[in-house]
C-alpha positions as CSV (number, residue, x, y, z in Angstrom):
1,M,0.0,0.0,0.0
2,S,1.3,3.5,-0.9
3,D,1.9,6.2,1.6
4,Q,0.6,8.8,-0.9
5,A,-2.3,10.9,0.4
6,M,-5.5,10.3,-1.4
7,T,-7.1,13.6,-2.1
8,A,-10.2,14.8,-4.0
9,T,-10.2,18.4,-5.2
10,L,-13.4,20.0,-6.3
11,V,-13.2,21.3,-9.8
12,R,-16.7,22.7,-10.4
13,D,-20.4,22.2,-10.2
14,V,-21.7,20.2,-13.2
15,T,-25.3,19.9,-12.2
16,K,-26.8,21.9,-15.1
17,Q,-24.3,20.5,-17.6
18,N,-25.5,17.0,-16.9
19,G,-29.2,17.8,-16.5
20,A,-29.4,16.3,-13.1
21,R,-32.2,16.5,-10.5
22,G,-29.8,16.7,-7.6
23,E,-26.3,18.1,-7.1
24,M,-23.4,16.9,-9.3
25,R,-19.8,18.1,-8.8
26,L,-16.7,17.3,-10.7
27,Y,-13.6,16.2,-8.6
28,R,-10.0,15.5,-9.6
29,L,-8.6,12.5,-7.7
30,S,-5.1,11.8,-6.7
31,P,-4.3,9.0,-7.2
32,P,-7.0,8.0,-9.6
33,L,-9.9,5.7,-8.5
34,A,-10.3,2.6,-10.6
35,G,-8.2,4.3,-13.3
36,W,-10.3,7.5,-13.3
37,E,-8.6,10.8,-12.4
38,F,-11.8,12.7,-12.8
39,V,-15.1,11.7,-11.3
40,V,-18.6,13.2,-10.9
41,V,-20.2,12.8,-7.5
42,S,-24.0,12.9,-7.8
43,A,-26.4,13.3,-4.8
44,V,-30.1,13.1,-5.1
45,A,-32.9,13.3,-2.5
46,A,-35.1,10.6,-4.1
47,A,-33.6,8.1,-6.6
48,F,-35.9,7.2,-9.4
49,D,-35.8,3.5,-8.5
50,T,-35.9,3.5,-4.7
51,G,-37.3,6.9,-3.8
52,R,-34.5,7.2,-1.2
53,P,-31.5,9.6,-1.1
54,E,-28.3,8.4,-2.6
55,T,-24.8,9.7,-3.4
56,Y,-22.9,8.0,-6.3
57,I,-19.5,8.4,-7.8
58,F,-19.3,8.1,-11.6
59,P,-16.3,8.0,-13.9
60,S,-16.0,11.3,-15.8
61,S,-14.1,13.1,-18.5
62,V,-12.0,16.1,-17.7
63,N,-14.9,18.4,-18.7
64,G,-17.4,16.8,-16.3
65,G,-19.3,14.6,-18.8
66,I,-20.3,11.2,-17.3
67,A,-18.1,8.5,-18.9
68,G,-20.2,5.6,-17.6
69,W,-23.2,5.0,-15.2
70,G,-21.6,2.2,-13.3
71,E,-21.1,3.3,-9.7
72,L,-17.5,3.5,-8.4
73,P,-16.4,2.4,-4.9
74,G,-17.6,4.9,-2.2
75,S,-21.1,5.2,-3.6
76,F,-23.9,4.7,-1.1
77,Q,-27.6,5.0,-0.5
78,G,-29.4,6.7,2.5
79,D,-28.0,10.2,2.4
80,M,-26.8,13.1,0.1
81,D,-23.2,13.7,1.1
82,H,-20.4,14.2,-1.5
83,E,-17.6,14.2,1.2
84,A,-18.9,11.0,2.8
85,A,-18.9,9.2,-0.6
86,L,-15.4,10.3,-1.4
87,S,-14.3,9.4,2.2
88,N,-15.9,5.9,1.7
89,A,-13.6,5.5,-1.3
90,G,-10.6,6.6,0.8
91,Y,-10.2,10.2,-0.3
92,A,-10.0,13.4,1.8
93,V,-11.6,16.4,0.1
94,A,-8.9,19.1,-0.3
95,D,-9.7,22.6,0.8
96,V,-10.1,24.4,-2.5
97,L,-8.7,27.7,-1.0
98,V,-5.6,25.9,0.2
99,V,-5.1,24.4,-3.3
100,A,-5.6,27.8,-4.9
101,E,-3.1,29.4,-2.5
102,S,-0.5,26.7,-3.2
103,A,-0.9,27.2,-6.9
104,A,-0.5,30.9,-6.6
105,R,2.6,30.5,-4.4
106,K,4.2,28.2,-7.0
107,A,3.5,30.7,-9.8
108,V,5.2,33.5,-7.8
109,E,8.2,31.2,-7.0
110,S,8.7,30.3,-10.7
């Protein structure tokens, strides 16, 4: 097992882009999950098949398009929680502000 930290960084909201009923957000994962560097986490209050809340992780393209509707590890039913799904998959959600500050610091140092 690697000592590499597993992080999920929020890229942007893709709810409207994907025509979703709930909330969909694009994340960049390091390292990739099941070969996918980008995933969309989708949370809905009432799934069409069960009527219950669920939060699923789907493989995605870099632009936020769903690459397949098979759920990835970390997906679960019973709540709407992006961070919990990513945590179930072993990822910590990076603080976007910290990531932006780090990038800005690197740009100034170059």
